[in-house]
FISEMI-454982 format. One line per field, with one value per residue (C-alpha): chain; residue in three letters; x, y, z. Coordinates in nm, 2 decimals, always signed. Layout:
N
kette = A,...
rest = ALA,...
px = X,...
py = Y,...
pz = Z,...
end
This chain:
446
kette = A,A,A,A,A,A,A,A,A,A,A,A,A,A,A,A,A,A,A,A,A,A,A,A,A,A,A,A,A,A,A,A,A,A,A,A,A,A,A,A,A,A,A,A,A,A,A,A,A,A,A,A,A,A,A,A,A,A,A,A,A,A,A,A,A,A,A,A,A,A,A,A,A,A,A,A,A,A,A,A,A,A,A,A,A,A,A,A,A,A,A,A,A,A,A,A,A,A,A,A,A,A,A,A,A,A,A,A,A,A,A,A,A,A,A,A,A,A,A,A,A,A,A,A,A,A,A,A,A,A,A,A,A,A,A,A,A,A,A,A,A,A,A,A,A,A,A,A,A,A,A,A,A,A,A,A,A,A,A,A,A,A,A,A,A,A,A,A,A,A,A,A,A,A,A,A,A,A,A,A,A,A,A,A,A,A,A,A,A,A,A,A,A,A,A,A,A,A,A,A,A,A,A,A,A,A,A,A,A,A,A,A,A,A,A,A,A,A,A,A,A,A,A,A,A,A,A,A,A,A,A,A,A,A,A,A,A,A,A,A,A,A,A,A,A,A,A,A,A,A,A,A,A,A,A,A,A,A,A,A,A,A,A,A,A,A,A,A,A,A,A,A,A,A,A,A,A,A,A,A,A,A,A,A,A,A,A,A,A,A,A,A,A,A,A,A,A,A,A,A,A,A,A,A,A,A,A,A,A,A,A,A,A,A,A,A,A,A,A,A,A,A,A,A,A,A,A,A,A,A,A,A,A,A,A,A,A,A,A,A,A,A,A,A,A,A,A,A,A,A,A,A,A,A,A,A,A,A,A,A,A,A,A,A,A,A,A,A,A,A,A,A,A,A,A,A,A,A,A,A,A,A,A,A,A,A,A,A,A,A,A,A,A,A,A,A,A,A,A,A,A,A,A,A,A,A,A,A,A,A,A,A,A,A,A,A,A,A,A,A,A,A,A,A,A,A,A,A,A,A,A,A,A,A,A,A,A,A,A,A,A,A,A,A,A,A
rest = MET,MET,ARG,ASP,LEU,ARG,HIS,ALA,LEU,ARG,LEU,PHE,ARG,ARG,GLU,PRO,ALA,PHE,ALA,SER,ALA,ALA,VAL,ILE,THR,LEU,MET,LEU,GLY,ILE,GLY,ALA,ASN,THR,ALA,LEU,PHE,ALA,VAL,VAL,GLU,ALA,VAL,LEU,LEU,ARG,PRO,LEU,PRO,TYR,ASP,SER,ALA,ASP,ASP,LEU,ILE,LEU,ILE,LYS,HIS,ARG,ASP,VAL,ARG,SER,GLY,LEU,SER,LYS,HIS,ASP,ILE,ALA,ILE,GLY,ASP,PHE,VAL,ASP,LEU,LYS,ALA,ARG,GLN,GLN,SER,PHE,GLU,LEU,LEU,ALA,GLY,PHE,GLY,GLY,PHE,GLN,SER,THR,LEU,LEU,GLY,ALA,GLY,ASP,PRO,LEU,ARG,ILE,GLU,GLY,ALA,ALA,VAL,THR,PRO,GLU,ALA,PHE,ASP,VAL,LEU,GLY,VAL,PRO,LEU,ALA,ARG,GLY,ARG,ARG,PHE,GLY,VAL,ASP,ASP,VAL,ARG,ASP,GLY,ALA,ALA,PRO,ALA,VAL,ILE,VAL,SER,HIS,GLU,LEU,TRP,GLN,THR,GLU,LEU,GLY,SER,ASP,PRO,ASN,VAL,LEU,SER,ARG,SER,VAL,GLN,VAL,GLY,THR,LEU,ARG,ARG,LEU,ILE,VAL,GLY,VAL,LEU,GLU,ARG,GLY,PHE,ARG,PHE,PRO,PRO,SER,GLU,ALA,THR,ASP,VAL,LEU,VAL,PRO,LEU,ARG,THR,PRO,PRO,ALA,ALA,PRO,ALA,ALA,ARG,LYS,SER,GLY,TRP,ILE,TYR,GLY,ILE,GLY,ARG,LEU,ARG,PRO,GLY,VAL,THR,ILE,GLU,GLN,ALA,ALA,SER,ASP,LEU,ALA,ALA,LEU,SER,ARG,GLN,PHE,GLU,GLN,GLU,PHE,ALA,GLU,GLN,ASN,GLN,GLY,SER,LEU,TYR,TYR,PRO,LEU,SER,LEU,ARG,ASP,GLY,LEU,LEU,GLY,ASP,THR,LYS,ARG,PRO,ILE,LEU,LEU,LEU,LEU,ALA,ALA,VAL,GLY,PHE,VAL,LEU,LEU,ILE,ALA,CYS,ALA,ASN,VAL,GLY,ASN,LEU,LEU,LEU,ALA,ARG,SER,LEU,ALA,ARG,GLN,GLN,GLU,VAL,ALA,MET,ARG,LEU,ALA,LEU,GLY,ALA,GLY,ARG,GLY,ARG,LEU,VAL,SER,GLN,ILE,LEU,THR,GLU,GLY,PHE,VAL,LEU,ALA,LEU,VAL,GLY,GLY,ILE,ALA,GLY,VAL,VAL,CYS,ALA,TRP,TRP,ALA,ALA,PRO,VAL,LEU,ALA,SER,LEU,ILE,PRO,GLN,ALA,THR,PRO,ILE,PRO,GLY,LEU,ASP,GLN,VAL,SER,ILE,ASN,GLY,ARG,VAL,LEU,LEU,PHE,SER,PHE,ILE,ALA,SER,ILE,GLY,ALA,ALA,LEU,ILE,PHE,SER,SER,VAL,ALA,CYS,VAL,ALA,LEU,THR,ARG,GLU,SER,THR,ARG,ALA,ALA,LEU,ALA,GLY,GLN,ARG,ARG,ALA,THR,MET,THR,ALA,GLY,ALA,ARG,ARG,ALA,ALA,SER,VAL,LEU,VAL,SER,ALA,GLU,VAL,THR,LEU,ALA,VAL,VAL,LEU,LEU,PHE,ALA,ALA,VAL,SER,ARG,SER,ASP,GLY,SER,ARG,ILE,SER,LEU,LEU
px = -5.18,-4.99,-5.31,-5.46,-5.15,-5.15,-5.53,-5.47,-5.19,-5.41,-5.70,-5.46,-5.32,-5.68,-5.76,-5.45,-5.64,-5.78,-5.45,-5.25,-5.50,-5.49,-5.11,-5.05,-5.29,-5.12,-4.77,-4.85,-4.99,-4.73,-4.45,-4.54,-4.55,-4.22,-4.05,-4.17,-4.10,-3.74,-3.71,-3.87,-3.64,-3.33,-3.43,-3.63,-3.56,-3.19,-2.96,-2.75,-2.38,-2.26,-2.19,-2.50,-2.69,-3.01,-2.82,-2.71,-2.89,-2.89,-2.94,-3.17,-3.24,-3.59,-3.68,-3.99,-4.10,-4.11,-4.15,-3.86,-3.63,-3.28,-2.98,-2.73,-2.58,-2.38,-2.02,-2.07,-2.38,-2.21,-1.91,-2.14,-2.37,-2.07,-1.94,-2.27,-2.49,-2.55,-2.73,-2.45,-2.14,-1.98,-2.10,-1.94,-1.97,-1.92,-2.00,-2.00,-1.81,-1.72,-1.36,-1.10,-0.83,-0.49,-0.17,-0.33,-0.34,-0.59,-0.78,-1.09,-1.41,-1.46,-1.71,-1.57,-1.65,-1.48,-1.52,-1.43,-1.21,-1.50,-1.68,-1.47,-1.58,-1.94,-1.99,-1.73,-1.55,-1.35,-1.00,-0.83,-0.49,-0.35,-0.49,-0.79,-0.78,-0.68,-0.68,-0.33,-0.49,-0.72,-0.47,-0.35,-0.04,-0.10,+0.01,-0.30,-0.41,-0.66,-0.81,-0.91,-1.18,-1.10,-1.24,-1.03,-0.72,-0.78,-0.89,-0.68,-0.39,-0.34,-0.38,-0.03,+0.09,+0.29,+0.00,+0.05,+0.37,+0.20,+0.02,-0.25,-0.39,-0.76,-0.87,-0.59,-0.43,-0.17,-0.25,-0.07,-0.26,-0.29,-0.55,-0.77,-1.13,-1.27,-1.43,-1.79,-1.80,-1.99,-2.01,-2.37,-2.55,-2.32,-2.39,-2.01,-1.73,-1.40,-1.20,-1.22,-1.04,-1.02,-1.28,-1.14,-1.38,-1.25,-1.29,-1.52,-1.70,-1.98,-2.00,-2.05,-2.41,-2.63,-2.56,-2.43,-2.31,-2.23,-2.42,-2.43,-2.44,-2.41,-2.43,-2.68,-2.55,-2.66,-3.01,-3.08,-3.39,-3.44,-3.71,-3.46,-3.22,-3.49,-3.55,-3.18,-3.14,-3.45,-3.30,-2.97,-3.17,-3.33,-2.99,-2.85,-3.15,-3.09,-2.72,-2.72,-3.06,-2.98,-2.84,-3.04,-3.39,-3.65,-3.39,-3.47,-3.24,-3.40,-3.29,-3.40,-3.28,-3.01,-3.24,-3.53,-3.30,-3.14,-3.48,-3.64,-3.99,-3.93,-4.04,-4.41,-4.45,-4.27,-4.50,-4.81,-4.69,-4.65,-5.00,-5.13,-4.97,-5.11,-5.45,-5.35,-5.27,-5.62,-5.78,-5.58,-5.71,-6.06,-6.01,-5.87,-6.16,-6.40,-6.22,-6.25,-6.62,-6.67,-6.47,-6.68,-6.99,-6.84,-6.76,-7.08,-7.23,-6.90,-6.87,-7.24,-7.23,-6.93,-7.10,-7.42,-7.21,-7.06,-6.74,-6.67,-6.67,-6.33,-6.19,-6.33,-6.21,-5.86,-5.86,-5.98,-5.72,-5.44,-5.54,-5.53,-5.19,-5.05,-5.17,-5.04,-4.70,-4.65,-4.77,-4.54,-4.24,-4.32,-4.37,-4.03,-3.87,-4.04,-3.95,-3.58,-3.58,-3.83,-3.70,-3.38,-3.58,-3.84,-3.57,-3.42,-3.75,-3.79,-3.73,-3.48,-3.34,-3.05,-2.91,-3.12,-2.93,-2.97,-3.16,-2.87,-2.85,-3.20,-3.19,-3.40,-3.26,-3.39,-3.62,-3.78,-3.83,-4.00,-4.23,-4.32,-4.39,-4.61,-4.79,-4.85,-4.99,-5.21,-5.34,-5.42,-5.62,-5.81,-5.93,-5.96,-6.17,-6.43,-6.44,-6.47,-6.77,-6.95,-6.88,-6.98,-7.26,-7.55,-7.40,-7.57,-7.92,-7.84,-7.74,-8.05,-8.27,-8.12,-7.98,-7.82,-7.70,-7.45,-7.61,-7.47,-7.60,-7.72,-7.39,-7.19,-7.39,-7.34,-6.96,-6.94,-7.13,-6.89,-6.59,-6.72,-6.80,-6.46,-6.29,-6.49,-6.41,-6.04,-6.03,-6.20,-5.95,-5.66,-5.82,-5.84,-5.47,-5.37,-5.49,-5.27,-5.00,-4.64,-4.66,-4.94,-5.23,-5.55,-5.68,-6.06,-6.25,-6.55
py = -0.16,-0.18,-0.14,-0.44,-0.64,-0.57,-0.65,-0.98,-1.09,-1.01,-1.22,-1.51,-1.49,-1.51,-1.81,-2.02,-2.34,-2.18,-2.02,-2.35,-2.55,-2.30,-2.28,-2.65,-2.71,-2.44,-2.57,-2.91,-2.78,-2.52,-2.74,-3.02,-2.78,-2.62,-2.95,-3.08,-2.75,-2.77,-3.10,-2.94,-2.64,-2.86,-3.11,-2.91,-2.54,-2.52,-2.48,-2.79,-2.73,-2.74,-2.46,-2.35,-2.65,-2.57,-2.66,-3.00,-3.30,-3.66,-3.92,-4.20,-4.53,-4.68,-5.03,-4.95,-5.31,-5.34,-4.97,-4.99,-4.69,-4.67,-4.45,-4.71,-4.68,-4.96,-4.86,-4.91,-4.69,-4.42,-4.41,-4.37,-4.12,-3.90,-3.91,-3.85,-3.63,-3.27,-3.12,-3.10,-2.89,-3.18,-3.53,-3.69,-4.04,-4.16,-4.46,-4.52,-4.80,-4.92,-5.03,-5.05,-4.79,-4.91,-4.71,-4.44,-4.61,-4.89,-5.04,-4.82,-4.89,-4.60,-4.47,-4.37,-4.26,-4.34,-4.03,-3.93,-3.61,-3.41,-3.45,-3.17,-2.92,-3.04,-3.01,-2.75,-2.98,-2.77,-2.87,-2.75,-2.89,-3.05,-3.10,-3.26,-3.57,-3.52,-3.72,-3.86,-4.02,-4.24,-4.36,-4.71,-4.74,-4.43,-4.43,-4.50,-4.17,-4.08,-3.76,-3.78,-3.59,-3.30,-3.50,-3.81,-3.59,-3.45,-3.76,-4.04,-3.85,-3.60,-3.29,-3.38,-3.07,-3.31,-3.53,-3.49,-3.69,-3.98,-4.29,-4.51,-4.84,-4.84,-5.20,-5.39,-5.10,-4.86,-4.50,-4.17,-3.89,-3.60,-3.38,-3.30,-3.20,-2.88,-2.93,-3.07,-3.15,-3.46,-3.63,-3.71,-3.92,-4.03,-3.94,-3.92,-3.92,-4.03,-4.08,-4.02,-4.24,-4.20,-4.38,-4.52,-4.56,-4.76,-4.60,-4.88,-5.13,-5.29,-5.60,-5.41,-5.30,-5.53,-5.42,-5.09,-4.91,-4.56,-4.25,-4.00,-3.63,-3.34,-2.96,-2.83,-2.61,-2.25,-2.22,-2.59,-2.69,-3.02,-3.10,-3.07,-3.29,-3.55,-3.55,-3.58,-3.87,-4.05,-4.03,-4.18,-4.45,-4.55,-4.56,-4.79,-5.01,-5.05,-5.10,-5.32,-5.49,-5.77,-5.56,-5.24,-5.36,-5.14,-4.91,-4.54,-4.28,-3.95,-3.65,-3.53,-3.22,-3.32,-3.25,-3.45,-3.73,-3.76,-3.73,-4.00,-4.08,-3.90,-3.55,-3.63,-3.80,-3.51,-3.25,-3.47,-3.50,-3.12,-3.07,-3.32,-3.14,-2.82,-2.98,-3.06,-2.69,-2.60,-2.85,-2.70,-2.35,-2.48,-2.63,-2.30,-2.12,-2.34,-2.27,-1.89,-1.93,-2.12,-1.85,-1.58,-1.69,-1.57,-1.23,-1.18,-0.94,-0.75,-0.70,-0.63,-0.36,-0.19,-0.18,-0.04,+0.24,+0.34,+0.14,+0.09,-0.26,-0.19,-0.14,-0.47,-0.65,-0.51,-0.64,-0.99,-1.00,-0.90,-1.19,-1.43,-1.30,-1.35,-1.70,-1.78,-1.63,-1.81,-2.13,-2.06,-2.02,-2.34,-2.51,-2.40,-2.54,-2.87,-2.86,-2.80,-3.14,-3.31,-3.21,-3.43,-3.72,-3.67,-3.66,-3.99,-4.16,-4.08,-4.40,-4.37,-4.61,-4.38,-4.09,-3.77,-3.45,-3.22,-3.47,-3.49,-3.11,-3.03,-2.74,-2.45,-2.16,-1.81,-1.93,-2.19,-1.94,-1.70,-1.98,-2.05,-1.68,-1.66,-1.98,-1.84,-1.51,-1.70,-1.92,-1.62,-1.45,-1.77,-1.85,-1.49,-1.38,-1.64,-1.52,-1.15,-1.22,-1.43,-1.19,-0.86,-0.95,-0.97,-0.86,-0.51,-0.66,-0.91,-0.62,-0.41,-0.71,-0.73,-1.08,-1.18,-1.53,-1.60,-1.77,-1.85,-1.60,-1.71,-1.58,-1.79,-2.10,-2.06,-2.01,-2.32,-2.52,-2.40,-2.49,-2.84,-2.90,-2.78,-3.01,-3.31,-3.24,-3.20,-3.51,-3.71,-3.58,-3.68,-4.02,-4.09,-3.97,-4.19,-4.51,-4.46,-4.72,-4.63,-4.73,-4.48,-4.74,-4.71,-4.94,-4.99,-4.87,-5.09
pz = -4.34,-4.02,-3.82,-4.01,-3.95,-3.57,-3.56,-3.74,-3.50,-3.20,-3.34,-3.40,-3.05,-2.92,-3.14,-3.15,-3.24,-3.56,-3.66,-3.60,-3.81,-4.10,-4.09,-4.08,-4.37,-4.58,-4.47,-4.61,-4.94,-5.00,-4.87,-5.11,-5.41,-5.31,-5.27,-5.61,-5.78,-5.65,-5.85,-6.16,-6.14,-6.11,-6.38,-6.63,-6.59,-6.49,-6.79,-6.87,-6.79,-7.15,-7.41,-7.60,-7.46,-7.66,-7.98,-7.86,-8.01,-7.89,-8.16,-8.08,-8.26,-8.30,-8.43,-8.63,-8.62,-8.24,-8.16,-7.91,-7.88,-7.74,-7.73,-7.84,-8.19,-8.36,-8.43,-8.81,-8.82,-8.62,-8.86,-9.16,-8.98,-8.90,-9.26,-9.44,-9.22,-9.32,-9.02,-8.75,-8.73,-8.54,-8.45,-8.15,-8.00,-7.65,-7.44,-7.07,-6.89,-6.54,-6.46,-6.19,-6.14,-6.03,-5.96,-5.75,-5.41,-5.34,-5.63,-5.70,-5.89,-6.13,-6.39,-6.72,-7.07,-7.40,-7.62,-7.97,-8.00,-8.13,-7.80,-7.65,-7.90,-7.91,-7.53,-7.46,-7.21,-6.97,-6.85,-6.54,-6.66,-6.96,-7.31,-7.48,-7.69,-8.05,-8.37,-8.28,-7.97,-8.18,-8.44,-8.44,-8.23,-8.03,-7.66,-7.44,-7.28,-7.01,-6.87,-6.50,-6.31,-6.08,-5.79,-5.87,-5.90,-5.55,-5.37,-5.53,-5.68,-5.39,-5.61,-5.75,-5.95,-6.17,-6.24,-6.62,-6.59,-6.42,-6.55,-6.41,-6.50,-6.62,-6.63,-6.80,-6.98,-6.85,-6.96,-6.94,-6.77,-7.03,-6.86,-6.56,-6.60,-6.43,-6.09,-6.11,-6.48,-6.57,-6.91,-7.00,-6.90,-6.62,-6.26,-6.22,-6.47,-6.31,-6.63,-7.01,-7.26,-7.64,-7.84,-8.16,-8.45,-8.75,-9.10,-9.20,-8.98,-9.19,-8.97,-8.65,-8.70,-8.51,-8.16,-8.03,-7.72,-7.85,-7.78,-8.07,-7.98,-8.22,-8.24,-8.50,-8.78,-8.77,-8.92,-8.91,-8.71,-8.53,-8.79,-9.07,-8.87,-8.83,-9.21,-9.27,-9.03,-9.17,-9.52,-9.39,-9.21,-9.54,-9.71,-9.44,-9.48,-9.85,-9.82,-9.51,-9.54,-9.29,-9.01,-9.05,-9.14,-8.97,-8.81,-8.78,-8.64,-8.51,-8.31,-7.96,-7.77,-7.52,-7.22,-7.36,-7.46,-7.12,-6.94,-7.15,-7.01,-6.68,-6.79,-6.82,-6.48,-6.31,-6.46,-6.39,-6.03,-6.01,-6.14,-5.88,-5.58,-5.73,-5.68,-5.33,-5.26,-5.40,-5.17,-4.88,-4.98,-4.98,-4.63,-4.50,-4.67,-4.48,-4.16,-4.23,-4.30,-3.97,-3.79,-3.95,-3.77,-3.44,-3.61,-3.79,-3.54,-3.52,-3.90,-3.94,-3.67,-3.82,-4.16,-4.00,-3.83,-4.16,-4.20,-4.57,-4.72,-4.87,-4.52,-4.40,-4.71,-4.65,-4.30,-4.40,-4.68,-4.44,-4.21,-4.50,-4.61,-4.26,-4.25,-4.60,-4.54,-4.21,-4.37,-4.67,-4.44,-4.26,-4.60,-4.72,-4.41,-4.48,-4.85,-4.76,-4.60,-4.83,-5.17,-5.17,-5.03,-5.31,-5.57,-5.44,-5.48,-5.85,-6.05,-6.33,-6.58,-6.66,-6.46,-6.48,-6.52,-6.22,-6.00,-5.75,-5.74,-5.61,-5.37,-5.23,-5.43,-5.51,-5.80,-5.57,-5.29,-5.54,-5.65,-5.28,-5.22,-5.53,-5.42,-5.07,-5.21,-5.46,-5.18,-4.96,-5.24,-5.31,-4.96,-4.84,-5.13,-5.04,-4.68,-4.79,-5.01,-4.74,-4.45,-4.62,-4.85,-4.60,-4.27,-4.27,-4.31,-4.02,-3.79,-3.88,-3.81,-3.46,-3.48,-3.15,-3.24,-3.51,-3.81,-4.15,-4.41,-4.75,-4.90,-4.65,-4.72,-5.10,-5.04,-4.82,-5.08,-5.35,-5.14,-5.06,-5.42,-5.53,-5.27,-5.39,-5.76,-5.70,-5.49,-5.76,-6.02,-5.79,-5.74,-6.12,-6.15,-5.86,-6.03,-6.33,-6.36,-6.41,-6.78,-6.83,-6.86,-6.65,-6.40,-6.42,-6.12,-6.21
end
C-alpha cells in the first residue's frame, strides 16, 4: 500500500498539470455537495432543540375552497380546539410580535412571542432564572409579566443578578421580569426571541373567528398517531363549520410534524438541489475519468509490458485505485475548505417566507466531514474503476504485438464513449431541472 502511495505521489509530481486539473474538478464537485449537505444536516437532520421533538405537532389551517394553507388560527377556534381535542396531551398557543423595549437603556426594537402557559410544558422551555408563566398570569387583573432572553439579559440588562426585581416597558405596557430563558433558546418559528409575554385566551370568543394570528402546537398523547390526530381535527373542523357556518365555512384544521410545519415548502427544493449537485459530482467524476483515460495512453506500453512480464492484474488495479484515492482525498480536502466558506453563503441565499429552524446554524461538523469523506471515496471508486478496466483489458495483446506508439484500445474507446454519454445524460437532466420555476411549474423548451 505504501509503495503504491509513493508511486502515485511521484507520478503526480511529474505531471502537475494533470493532477491540478483532476483535483480542481473534484474540489468543485465535492465542495458543492459538502456545502449543500451542511445545509441539509442543519435544517433536516439535526434534532430540533425541544423535548421529544418528534411528538410535537403544529396545527395548520386550510381553506378548502381556495386551497390556501396557513399557520394562523383564530382565537375563537383555538379556544374550542383546546377544549374539545382528544389527540394531544397539551395544546399550546403562541403568536409572534415586534415591539419596542424601554427601561433597559436606549429604546430597542425586539422580537417577542405571546404564549399560553401550556407552551412551557409542550416545548420544555428551559429557564436560567425565575419561573414560568402560570394560570395566574393570564387571569383578568393579573400583573403584566415578561420573561427575557438570556442574550437580552446580558446585553441590555448587564447580567443583573437582581433582574427578577426589575421591570421593563414592552410597547406601551410596563411588565415585571419574572424569568430569564436559557442561553440560545428560541421560540418557534422566530429567528430570535427577545421576550415572552403571557397570552390570554378568553373562555369564549365566538366573534373572533374570521382572522387569526395564533400558532397552535401540541404534544401527541402516547399511542396516538399523526393520522389519528388528523381525523380528530377534521371532525372538529366539521363541528365548527356547522356551529359557526358564516365564519368557518370551508375551514379545515390538520396536523403537521413541527419540523415539516416550520419548513413549509422549503424541504422539497433543498432535497432537489442536493440531488442536482449530486449529478454535478457524477459529471465531475466522468470528467476525471476521461482525464485518466487520456493519461493512460502515455502509460499503455508501461502497463502492457508489466503484464507481459508477469505482473498480476490485481497489482496494477491496486496501483490505479491508489492513484484515484489520492486525487479524490486531496480534492475532498480542498472541497471541504471551499464548503467551509460557501455553506453559510448558500444558506443565506435560500428564500424563506418564515424563519427556517437551523438555517442560521449551518456549520462543517463531524457529520458533514463524514459525508465529504464518503463522497470522496465514492468518487475515487467511480472514476478509477473505469481507468482500471480500460488500462488492463487489452494491454497484454498490445505489448505482444510490439506496439511502439500509444493508441487507445477498444476497451478504452468503449469506456470513453460511456463516460461521454453519461456526461451528456446528466447534463440534460440538470438542464430540465434548471428550467423549473420556483413554484414548481415547467417552462416549455419548445
